[in-house]
mmCIF file of the N, C-alpha and C atoms, coordinates in Angstrom:
data_MODEL
# 
_entry.id   MODEL 
# 
loop_
_atom_site.group_PDB 
_atom_site.id 
_atom_site.type_symbol 
_atom_site.label_atom_id 
_atom_site.label_alt_id 
_atom_site.label_comp_id 
_atom_site.label_asym_id 
_atom_site.label_entity_id 
_atom_site.label_seq_id 
_atom_site.pdbx_PDB_ins_code 
_atom_site.Cartn_x 
_atom_site.Cartn_y 
_atom_site.Cartn_z 
_atom_site.occupancy 
_atom_site.B_iso_or_equiv 
_atom_site.pdbx_formal_charge 
_atom_site.auth_seq_id 
_atom_site.auth_comp_id 
_atom_site.auth_asym_id 
_atom_site.auth_atom_id 
_atom_site.pdbx_PDB_model_num 
ATOM 1   N N  . MET A 1 1  ? 3.121   16.739 88.684  1.00 0.00 ? 1  MET A N  1 
ATOM 2   C CA . MET A 1 1  ? 3.989   17.233 89.715  1.00 0.00 ? 1  MET A CA 1 
ATOM 3   C C  . MET A 1 1  ? 4.708   15.981 90.472  1.00 0.00 ? 1  MET A C  1 
ATOM 4   N N  . GLU A 1 2  ? 3.910   15.142 91.135  1.00 0.00 ? 2  GLU A N  1 
ATOM 5   C CA . GLU A 1 2  ? 4.390   13.938 91.710  1.00 0.00 ? 2  GLU A CA 1 
ATOM 6   C C  . GLU A 1 2  ? 5.569   13.313 91.414  1.00 0.00 ? 2  GLU A C  1 
ATOM 7   N N  . ILE A 1 3  ? 5.458   13.023 89.824  1.00 0.00 ? 3  ILE A N  1 
ATOM 8   C CA . ILE A 1 3  ? 6.638   12.519 89.035  1.00 0.00 ? 3  ILE A CA 1 
ATOM 9   C C  . ILE A 1 3  ? 8.153   13.231 89.320  1.00 0.00 ? 3  ILE A C  1 
ATOM 10  N N  . LEU A 1 4  ? 7.857   14.507 89.022  1.00 0.00 ? 4  LEU A N  1 
ATOM 11  C CA . LEU A 1 4  ? 8.998   15.280 89.119  1.00 0.00 ? 4  LEU A CA 1 
ATOM 12  C C  . LEU A 1 4  ? 9.543   15.224 90.551  1.00 0.00 ? 4  LEU A C  1 
ATOM 13  N N  . GLN A 1 5  ? 8.456   14.968 91.950  1.00 0.00 ? 5  GLN A N  1 
ATOM 14  C CA . GLN A 1 5  ? 9.244   15.242 92.893  1.00 0.00 ? 5  GLN A CA 1 
ATOM 15  C C  . GLN A 1 5  ? 9.978   13.914 93.478  1.00 0.00 ? 5  GLN A C  1 
ATOM 16  N N  . LYS A 1 6  ? 9.572   12.712 92.982  1.00 0.00 ? 6  LYS A N  1 
ATOM 17  C CA . LYS A 1 6  ? 9.865   11.232 93.201  1.00 0.00 ? 6  LYS A CA 1 
ATOM 18  C C  . LYS A 1 6  ? 11.306  11.420 92.496  1.00 0.00 ? 6  LYS A C  1 
ATOM 19  N N  . CYS A 1 7  ? 11.664  11.844 91.319  1.00 0.00 ? 7  CYS A N  1 
ATOM 20  C CA . CYS A 1 7  ? 12.585  11.876 90.590  1.00 0.00 ? 7  CYS A CA 1 
ATOM 21  C C  . CYS A 1 7  ? 13.633  12.615 91.286  1.00 0.00 ? 7  CYS A C  1 
ATOM 22  N N  . ALA A 1 8  ? 13.208  13.846 91.633  1.00 0.00 ? 8  ALA A N  1 
ATOM 23  C CA . ALA A 1 8  ? 14.302  14.629 92.367  1.00 0.00 ? 8  ALA A CA 1 
ATOM 24  C C  . ALA A 1 8  ? 14.970  13.746 93.512  1.00 0.00 ? 8  ALA A C  1 
ATOM 25  N N  . LEU A 1 9  ? 13.710  13.280 94.488  1.00 0.00 ? 9  LEU A N  1 
ATOM 26  C CA . LEU A 1 9  ? 13.988  12.442 95.491  1.00 0.00 ? 9  LEU A CA 1 
ATOM 27  C C  . LEU A 1 9  ? 14.899  11.532 95.118  1.00 0.00 ? 9  LEU A C  1 
ATOM 28  N N  . VAL A 1 10 ? 15.099  10.462 94.208  1.00 0.00 ? 10 VAL A N  1 
ATOM 29  C CA . VAL A 1 10 ? 15.785  9.548  93.794  1.00 0.00 ? 10 VAL A CA 1 
ATOM 30  C C  . VAL A 1 10 ? 17.326  10.388 93.446  1.00 0.00 ? 10 VAL A C  1 
ATOM 31  N N  . LEU A 1 11 ? 17.177  10.924 92.619  1.00 0.00 ? 11 LEU A N  1 
ATOM 32  C CA . LEU A 1 11 ? 18.188  12.214 92.516  1.00 0.00 ? 11 LEU A CA 1 
ATOM 33  C C  . LEU A 1 11 ? 19.230  12.630 93.529  1.00 0.00 ? 11 LEU A C  1 
ATOM 34  N N  . THR A 1 12 ? 18.737  13.020 94.667  1.00 0.00 ? 12 THR A N  1 
ATOM 35  C CA . THR A 1 12 ? 19.073  13.368 95.805  1.00 0.00 ? 12 THR A CA 1 
ATOM 36  C C  . THR A 1 12 ? 19.792  12.175 96.629  1.00 0.00 ? 12 THR A C  1 
ATOM 37  N N  . ILE A 1 13 ? 18.956  11.121 96.417  1.00 0.00 ? 13 ILE A N  1 
ATOM 38  C CA . ILE A 1 13 ? 19.553  10.346 97.349  1.00 0.00 ? 13 ILE A CA 1 
ATOM 39  C C  . ILE A 1 13 ? 20.706  9.351  96.894  1.00 0.00 ? 13 ILE A C  1 
ATOM 40  N N  . ILE A 1 14 ? 20.883  9.627  95.530  1.00 0.00 ? 14 ILE A N  1 
ATOM 41  C CA . ILE A 1 14 ? 21.880  8.970  94.790  1.00 0.00 ? 14 ILE A CA 1 
ATOM 42  C C  . ILE A 1 14 ? 23.296  10.047 95.178  1.00 0.00 ? 14 ILE A C  1 
ATOM 43  N N  . GLY A 1 15 ? 22.848  11.353 94.950  1.00 0.00 ? 15 GLY A N  1 
ATOM 44  C CA . GLY A 1 15 ? 23.723  12.543 95.368  1.00 0.00 ? 15 GLY A CA 1 
ATOM 45  C C  . GLY A 1 15 ? 24.384  12.124 96.858  1.00 0.00 ? 15 GLY A C  1 
ATOM 46  N N  . ALA A 1 16 ? 23.397  11.753 97.849  1.00 0.00 ? 16 ALA A N  1 
ATOM 47  C CA . ALA A 1 16 ? 23.761  11.594 99.264  1.00 0.00 ? 16 ALA A CA 1 
ATOM 48  C C  . ALA A 1 16 ? 24.501  10.224 99.249  1.00 0.00 ? 16 ALA A C  1 
ATOM 49  N N  . ILE A 1 17 ? 24.568  9.302  98.459  1.00 0.00 ? 17 ILE A N  1 
ATOM 50  C CA . ILE A 1 17 ? 25.043  8.014  98.383  1.00 0.00 ? 17 ILE A CA 1 
ATOM 51  C C  . ILE A 1 17 ? 26.548  8.627  98.191  1.00 0.00 ? 17 ILE A C  1 
ATOM 52  N N  . ASN A 1 18 ? 26.515  9.019  97.128  1.00 0.00 ? 18 ASN A N  1 
ATOM 53  C CA . ASN A 1 18 ? 27.987  9.206  96.375  1.00 0.00 ? 18 ASN A CA 1 
ATOM 54  C C  . ASN A 1 18 ? 28.527  10.085 97.484  1.00 0.00 ? 18 ASN A C  1 
ATOM 55  N N  . TRP A 1 19 ? 28.196  11.360 97.934  1.00 0.00 ? 19 TRP A N  1 
ATOM 56  C CA . TRP A 1 19 ? 29.044  12.029 99.136  1.00 0.00 ? 19 TRP A CA 1 
ATOM 57  C C  . TRP A 1 19 ? 29.543  10.881 100.276 1.00 0.00 ? 19 TRP A C  1 
ATOM 58  N N  . GLY A 1 20 ? 28.619  10.196 100.483 1.00 0.00 ? 20 GLY A N  1 
ATOM 59  C CA . GLY A 1 20 ? 28.579  9.156  101.741 1.00 0.00 ? 20 GLY A CA 1 
ATOM 60  C C  . GLY A 1 20 ? 29.877  8.264  101.272 1.00 0.00 ? 20 GLY A C  1 
ATOM 61  N N  . LEU A 1 21 ? 29.882  7.857  100.194 1.00 0.00 ? 21 LEU A N  1 
ATOM 62  C CA . LEU A 1 21 ? 30.722  7.151  99.393  1.00 0.00 ? 21 LEU A CA 1 
ATOM 63  C C  . LEU A 1 21 ? 32.592  7.815  99.561  1.00 0.00 ? 21 LEU A C  1 
ATOM 64  N N  . ILE A 1 22 ? 32.438  9.158  99.103  1.00 0.00 ? 22 ILE A N  1 
ATOM 65  C CA . ILE A 1 22 ? 33.542  10.095 99.124  1.00 0.00 ? 22 ILE A CA 1 
ATOM 66  C C  . ILE A 1 22 ? 34.077  10.085 100.424 1.00 0.00 ? 22 ILE A C  1 
ATOM 67  N N  . GLY A 1 23 ? 33.133  10.415 101.408 1.00 0.00 ? 23 GLY A N  1 
ATOM 68  C CA . GLY A 1 23 ? 33.473  10.738 102.586 1.00 0.00 ? 23 GLY A CA 1 
ATOM 69  C C  . GLY A 1 23 ? 34.293  9.368  103.357 1.00 0.00 ? 23 GLY A C  1 
ATOM 70  N N  . LEU A 1 24 ? 33.470  8.393  103.245 1.00 0.00 ? 24 LEU A N  1 
ATOM 71  C CA . LEU A 1 24 ? 34.034  7.312  103.752 1.00 0.00 ? 24 LEU A CA 1 
ATOM 72  C C  . LEU A 1 24 ? 35.217  6.696  103.351 1.00 0.00 ? 24 LEU A C  1 
ATOM 73  N N  . PHE A 1 25 ? 35.024  6.280  102.038 1.00 0.00 ? 25 PHE A N  1 
ATOM 74  C CA . PHE A 1 25 ? 36.176  5.530  101.300 1.00 0.00 ? 25 PHE A CA 1 
ATOM 75  C C  . PHE A 1 25 ? 36.647  6.137  100.493 1.00 0.00 ? 25 PHE A C  1 
ATOM 76  N N  . ASP A 1 26 ? 36.801  7.579  100.177 1.00 0.00 ? 26 ASP A N  1 
ATOM 77  C CA . ASP A 1 26 ? 37.553  8.463  98.787  1.00 0.00 ? 26 ASP A CA 1 
ATOM 78  C C  . ASP A 1 26 ? 36.826  7.764  97.611  1.00 0.00 ? 26 ASP A C  1 
ATOM 79  N N  . PHE A 1 27 ? 35.871  7.317  97.116  1.00 0.00 ? 27 PHE A N  1 
ATOM 80  C CA . PHE A 1 27 ? 35.240  6.406  96.070  1.00 0.00 ? 27 PHE A CA 1 
ATOM 81  C C  . PHE A 1 27 ? 33.777  7.419  95.862  1.00 0.00 ? 27 PHE A C  1 
ATOM 82  N N  . ASN A 1 28 ? 34.540  7.661  94.285  1.00 0.00 ? 28 ASN A N  1 
ATOM 83  C CA . ASN A 1 28 ? 33.291  8.525  93.588  1.00 0.00 ? 28 ASN A CA 1 
ATOM 84  C C  . ASN A 1 28 ? 32.716  7.755  92.347  1.00 0.00 ? 28 ASN A C  1 
ATOM 85  N N  . LEU A 1 29 ? 31.421  7.344  92.811  1.00 0.00 ? 29 LEU A N  1 
ATOM 86  C CA . LEU A 1 29 ? 30.477  6.576  92.302  1.00 0.00 ? 29 LEU A CA 1 
ATOM 87  C C  . LEU A 1 29 ? 30.304  6.831  90.664  1.00 0.00 ? 29 LEU A C  1 
ATOM 88  N N  . VAL A 1 30 ? 30.160  8.115  90.948  1.00 0.00 ? 30 VAL A N  1 
ATOM 89  C CA . VAL A 1 30 ? 29.507  8.893  89.558  1.00 0.00 ? 30 VAL A CA 1 
ATOM 90  C C  . VAL A 1 30 ? 30.642  8.929  88.703  1.00 0.00 ? 30 VAL A C  1 
ATOM 91  N N  . SER A 1 31 ? 31.964  9.299  89.292  1.00 0.00 ? 31 SER A N  1 
ATOM 92  C CA . SER A 1 31 ? 32.968  9.118  88.361  1.00 0.00 ? 31 SER A CA 1 
ATOM 93  C C  . SER A 1 31 ? 33.410  7.756  87.890  1.00 0.00 ? 31 SER A C  1 
ATOM 94  N N  . MET A 1 32 ? 33.079  6.822  88.540  1.00 0.00 ? 32 MET A N  1 
ATOM 95  C CA . MET A 1 32 ? 33.349  5.248  88.233  1.00 0.00 ? 32 MET A CA 1 
ATOM 96  C C  . MET A 1 32 ? 31.996  4.668  87.232  1.00 0.00 ? 32 MET A C  1 
ATOM 97  N N  . ILE A 1 33 ? 30.881  5.315  87.258  1.00 0.00 ? 33 ILE A N  1 
ATOM 98  C CA . ILE A 1 33 ? 29.857  5.134  86.355  1.00 0.00 ? 33 ILE A CA 1 
ATOM 99  C C  . ILE A 1 33 ? 30.180  5.638  85.230  1.00 0.00 ? 33 ILE A C  1 
ATOM 100 N N  . THR A 1 34 ? 30.331  7.096  85.104  1.00 0.00 ? 34 THR A N  1 
ATOM 101 C CA . THR A 1 34 ? 30.537  7.570  83.763  1.00 0.00 ? 34 THR A CA 1 
ATOM 102 C C  . THR A 1 34 ? 31.989  7.444  83.060  1.00 0.00 ? 34 THR A C  1 
ATOM 103 N N  . GLY A 1 35 ? 32.922  6.622  83.653  1.00 0.00 ? 35 GLY A N  1 
ATOM 104 C CA . GLY A 1 35 ? 33.971  6.194  83.151  1.00 0.00 ? 35 GLY A CA 1 
ATOM 105 C C  . GLY A 1 35 ? 35.106  7.490  83.322  1.00 0.00 ? 35 GLY A C  1 
ATOM 106 N N  . GLY A 1 36 ? 34.908  8.577  84.048  1.00 0.00 ? 36 GLY A N  1 
ATOM 107 C CA . GLY A 1 36 ? 35.519  9.774  84.173  1.00 0.00 ? 36 GLY A CA 1 
ATOM 108 C C  . GLY A 1 36 ? 35.371  10.574 83.112  1.00 0.00 ? 36 GLY A C  1 
ATOM 109 N N  . VAL A 1 37 ? 34.313  10.547 82.293  1.00 0.00 ? 37 VAL A N  1 
ATOM 110 C CA . VAL A 1 37 ? 33.753  11.582 81.158  1.00 0.00 ? 37 VAL A CA 1 
ATOM 111 C C  . VAL A 1 37 ? 33.345  12.676 81.722  1.00 0.00 ? 37 VAL A C  1 
ATOM 112 N N  . ASP A 1 38 ? 34.337  14.048 81.701  1.00 0.00 ? 38 ASP A N  1 
ATOM 113 C CA . ASP A 1 38 ? 33.920  15.421 82.611  1.00 0.00 ? 38 ASP A CA 1 
ATOM 114 C C  . ASP A 1 38 ? 32.549  15.621 82.625  1.00 0.00 ? 38 ASP A C  1 
ATOM 115 N N  . VAL A 1 39 ? 32.465  15.703 81.005  1.00 0.00 ? 39 VAL A N  1 
ATOM 116 C CA . VAL A 1 39 ? 31.165  16.477 80.845  1.00 0.00 ? 39 VAL A CA 1 
ATOM 117 C C  . VAL A 1 39 ? 29.687  15.964 81.461  1.00 0.00 ? 39 VAL A C  1 
ATOM 118 N N  . ILE A 1 40 ? 29.726  14.473 81.175  1.00 0.00 ? 40 ILE A N  1 
ATOM 119 C CA . ILE A 1 40 ? 29.031  13.552 81.866  1.00 0.00 ? 40 ILE A CA 1 
ATOM 120 C C  . ILE A 1 40 ? 28.583  13.585 83.125  1.00 0.00 ? 40 ILE A C  1 
ATOM 121 N N  . GLU A 1 41 ? 29.687  13.623 84.066  1.00 0.00 ? 41 GLU A N  1 
ATOM 122 C CA . GLU A 1 41 ? 29.737  14.055 85.392  1.00 0.00 ? 41 GLU A CA 1 
ATOM 123 C C  . GLU A 1 41 ? 29.201  15.357 85.917  1.00 0.00 ? 41 GLU A C  1 
ATOM 124 N N  . ARG A 1 42 ? 29.429  16.296 85.109  1.00 0.00 ? 42 ARG A N  1 
ATOM 125 C CA . ARG A 1 42 ? 28.991  17.575 85.380  1.00 0.00 ? 42 ARG A CA 1 
ATOM 126 C C  . ARG A 1 42 ? 27.584  17.835 85.211  1.00 0.00 ? 42 ARG A C  1 
ATOM 127 N N  . ILE A 1 43 ? 27.211  16.796 84.088  1.00 0.00 ? 43 ILE A N  1 
ATOM 128 C CA . ILE A 1 43 ? 25.450  17.212 84.107  1.00 0.00 ? 43 ILE A CA 1 
ATOM 129 C C  . ILE A 1 43 ? 24.823  16.117 85.230  1.00 0.00 ? 43 ILE A C  1 
ATOM 130 N N  . ILE A 1 44 ? 25.379  15.088 85.364  1.00 0.00 ? 44 ILE A N  1 
ATOM 131 C CA . ILE A 1 44 ? 24.706  14.522 86.898  1.00 0.00 ? 44 ILE A CA 1 
ATOM 132 C C  . ILE A 1 44 ? 24.743  15.307 88.065  1.00 0.00 ? 44 ILE A C  1 
ATOM 133 N N  . TYR A 1 45 ? 25.985  15.862 88.191  1.00 0.00 ? 45 TYR A N  1 
ATOM 134 C CA . TYR A 1 45 ? 26.195  17.026 89.619  1.00 0.00 ? 45 TYR A CA 1 
ATOM 135 C C  . TYR A 1 45 ? 25.045  18.052 89.365  1.00 0.00 ? 45 TYR A C  1 
ATOM 136 N N  . ILE A 1 46 ? 25.141  18.585 88.151  1.00 0.00 ? 46 ILE A N  1 
ATOM 137 C CA . ILE A 1 46 ? 23.774  19.602 88.188  1.00 0.00 ? 46 ILE A CA 1 
ATOM 138 C C  . ILE A 1 46 ? 22.435  19.048 87.981  1.00 0.00 ? 46 ILE A C  1 
ATOM 139 N N  . LEU A 1 47 ? 22.259  17.978 87.722  1.00 0.00 ? 47 LEU A N  1 
ATOM 140 C CA . LEU A 1 47 ? 20.845  17.451 87.924  1.00 0.00 ? 47 LEU A CA 1 
ATOM 141 C C  . LEU A 1 47 ? 20.740  16.947 89.411  1.00 0.00 ? 47 LEU A C  1 
ATOM 142 N N  . VAL A 1 48 ? 21.590  16.578 90.227  1.00 0.00 ? 48 VAL A N  1 
ATOM 143 C CA . VAL A 1 48 ? 21.472  16.313 91.442  1.00 0.00 ? 48 VAL A CA 1 
ATOM 144 C C  . VAL A 1 48 ? 21.210  18.055 92.201  1.00 0.00 ? 48 VAL A C  1 
ATOM 145 N N  . GLY A 1 49 ? 21.801  18.704 91.929  1.00 0.00 ? 49 GLY A N  1 
ATOM 146 C CA . GLY A 1 49 ? 21.557  20.233 92.370  1.00 0.00 ? 49 GLY A CA 1 
ATOM 147 C C  . GLY A 1 49 ? 20.448  20.503 91.782  1.00 0.00 ? 49 GLY A C  1 
ATOM 148 N N  . ILE A 1 50 ? 20.006  20.652 90.874  1.00 0.00 ? 50 ILE A N  1 
ATOM 149 C CA . ILE A 1 50 ? 18.660  20.840 90.609  1.00 0.00 ? 50 ILE A CA 1 
ATOM 150 C C  . ILE A 1 50 ? 17.423  19.952 91.802  1.00 0.00 ? 50 ILE A C  1 
ATOM 151 N N  . ALA A 1 51 ? 17.626  18.850 91.941  1.00 0.00 ? 51 ALA A N  1 
ATOM 152 C CA . ALA A 1 51 ? 16.723  18.039 92.467  1.00 0.00 ? 51 ALA A CA 1 
ATOM 153 C C  . ALA A 1 51 ? 17.028  18.463 93.960  1.00 0.00 ? 51 ALA A C  1 
ATOM 154 N N  . GLY A 1 52 ? 17.982  18.785 94.123  1.00 0.00 ? 52 GLY A N  1 
ATOM 155 C CA . GLY A 1 52 ? 18.015  19.156 95.946  1.00 0.00 ? 52 GLY A CA 1 
ATOM 156 C C  . GLY A 1 52 ? 17.322  20.536 95.865  1.00 0.00 ? 52 GLY A C  1 
ATOM 157 N N  . ILE A 1 53 ? 17.330  21.578 95.030  1.00 0.00 ? 53 ILE A N  1 
ATOM 158 C CA . ILE A 1 53 ? 16.500  22.632 95.321  1.00 0.00 ? 53 ILE A CA 1 
ATOM 159 C C  . ILE A 1 53 ? 15.162  22.455 94.955  1.00 0.00 ? 53 ILE A C  1 
ATOM 160 N N  . ILE A 1 54 ? 14.873  21.426 94.346  1.00 0.00 ? 54 ILE A N  1 
ATOM 161 C CA . ILE A 1 54 ? 13.318  20.720 94.302  1.00 0.00 ? 54 ILE A CA 1 
ATOM 162 C C  . ILE A 1 54 ? 12.892  20.366 95.787  1.00 0.00 ? 54 ILE A C  1 
ATOM 163 N N  . ASN A 1 55 ? 13.901  19.776 96.155  1.00 0.00 ? 55 ASN A N  1 
ATOM 164 C CA . ASN A 1 55 ? 13.415  19.191 97.404  1.00 0.00 ? 55 ASN A CA 1 
ATOM 165 C C  . ASN A 1 55 ? 13.571  20.451 98.487  1.00 0.00 ? 55 ASN A C  1 
ATOM 166 N N  . ILE A 1 56 ? 14.174  21.126 98.510  1.00 0.00 ? 56 ILE A N  1 
ATOM 167 C CA . ILE A 1 56 ? 13.864  22.197 99.361  1.00 0.00 ? 56 ILE A CA 1 
ATOM 168 C C  . ILE A 1 56 ? 12.648  23.075 99.226  1.00 0.00 ? 56 ILE A C  1 
ATOM 169 N N  . MET A 1 57 ? 12.392  22.944 97.943  1.00 0.00 ? 57 MET A N  1 
ATOM 170 C CA . MET A 1 57 ? 11.060  23.915 97.744  1.00 0.00 ? 57 MET A CA 1 
ATOM 171 C C  . MET A 1 57 ? 9.730   22.880 98.488  1.00 0.00 ? 57 MET A C  1 
ATOM 172 N N  . LEU A 1 58 ? 9.902   21.374 98.731  1.00 0.00 ? 58 LEU A N  1 
ATOM 173 C CA . LEU A 1 58 ? 9.072   20.549 99.034  1.00 0.00 ? 58 LEU A CA 1 
ATOM 174 C C  . LEU A 1 58 ? 8.935   21.113 100.716 1.00 0.00 ? 58 LEU A C  1 
ATOM 175 N N  . LEU A 1 59 ? 9.689   21.495 101.064 1.00 0.00 ? 59 LEU A N  1 
ATOM 176 C CA . LEU A 1 59 ? 9.941   21.869 102.710 1.00 0.00 ? 59 LEU A CA 1 
ATOM 177 C C  . LEU A 1 59 ? 8.773   22.872 102.938 1.00 0.00 ? 59 LEU A C  1 
ATOM 178 N N  . PHE A 1 60 ? 8.422   23.971 102.077 1.00 0.00 ? 60 PHE A N  1 
ATOM 179 C CA . PHE A 1 60 ? 7.606   24.951 102.025 1.00 0.00 ? 60 PHE A CA 1 
ATOM 180 C C  . PHE A 1 60 ? 6.445   24.532 101.627 1.00 0.00 ? 60 PHE A C  1 
ATOM 181 N N  . TYR A 1 61 ? 6.266   23.520 100.948 1.00 0.00 ? 61 TYR A N  1 
ATOM 182 C CA . TYR A 1 61 ? 4.830   23.367 100.148 1.00 0.00 ? 61 TYR A CA 1 
ATOM 183 C C  . TYR A 1 61 ? 3.900   22.764 101.331 1.00 0.00 ? 61 TYR A C  1 
ATOM 184 N N  . HIS A 1 62 ? 2.712   23.344 101.804 1.00 0.00 ? 62 HIS A N  1 
ATOM 185 C CA . HIS A 1 62 ? 1.574   22.694 102.454 1.00 0.00 ? 62 HIS A CA 1 
ATOM 186 C C  . HIS A 1 62 ? 0.730   21.768 101.892 1.00 0.00 ? 62 HIS A C  1 
ATOM 187 N N  . TYR A 1 63 ? 1.076   20.379 102.175 1.00 0.00 ? 63 TYR A N  1 
ATOM 188 C CA . TYR A 1 63 ? -0.095  19.389 101.651 1.00 0.00 ? 63 TYR A CA 1 
ATOM 189 C C  . TYR A 1 63 ? -1.199  19.532 102.604 1.00 0.00 ? 63 TYR A C  1 
ATOM 190 N N  . GLU A 1 64 ? -2.428  19.482 102.267 1.00 0.00 ? 64 GLU A N  1 
ATOM 191 C CA . GLU A 1 64 ? -3.452  19.344 103.345 1.00 0.00 ? 64 GLU A CA 1 
ATOM 192 C C  . GLU A 1 64 ? -4.548  18.327 102.312 1.00 0.00 ? 64 GLU A C  1 
ATOM 193 N N  . PRO A 1 65 ? -4.265  17.046 103.138 1.00 0.00 ? 65 PRO A N  1 
ATOM 194 C CA . PRO A 1 65 ? -4.816  15.871 102.812 1.00 0.00 ? 65 PRO A CA 1 
ATOM 195 C C  . PRO A 1 65 ? -6.594  16.174 102.329 1.00 0.00 ? 65 PRO A C  1 
ATOM 196 N N  . SER A 1 66 ? -7.177  15.607 101.138 1.00 0.00 ? 66 SER A N  1 
ATOM 197 C CA . SER A 1 66 ? -8.348  15.553 100.940 1.00 0.00 ? 66 SER A CA 1 
ATOM 198 C C  . SER A 1 66 ? -9.476  14.958 101.672 1.00 0.00 ? 66 SER A C  1 
ATOM 199 N N  . LYS A 1 67 ? -10.613 15.515 102.152 1.00 0.00 ? 67 LYS A N  1 
ATOM 200 C CA . LYS A 1 67 ? -11.715 14.794 103.076 1.00 0.00 ? 67 LYS A CA 1 
ATOM 201 C C  . LYS A 1 67 ? -12.665 13.734 102.189 1.00 0.00 ? 67 LYS A C  1 
# 
């Protein structure tokens, strides 16, 4: 599960950086990387959305350190 959480965090960070670039410079990094291929862009956006949902679930996860 830890690997899934780390992957989700990386995807969420990529999504956040992309939104920051769009807001600041009107530059879409995902579109540039994919060469404007709509299907690949949609897949990336779907993966980032799923990663966001996984990260939301982490807010409600109660971690208890081992003694």
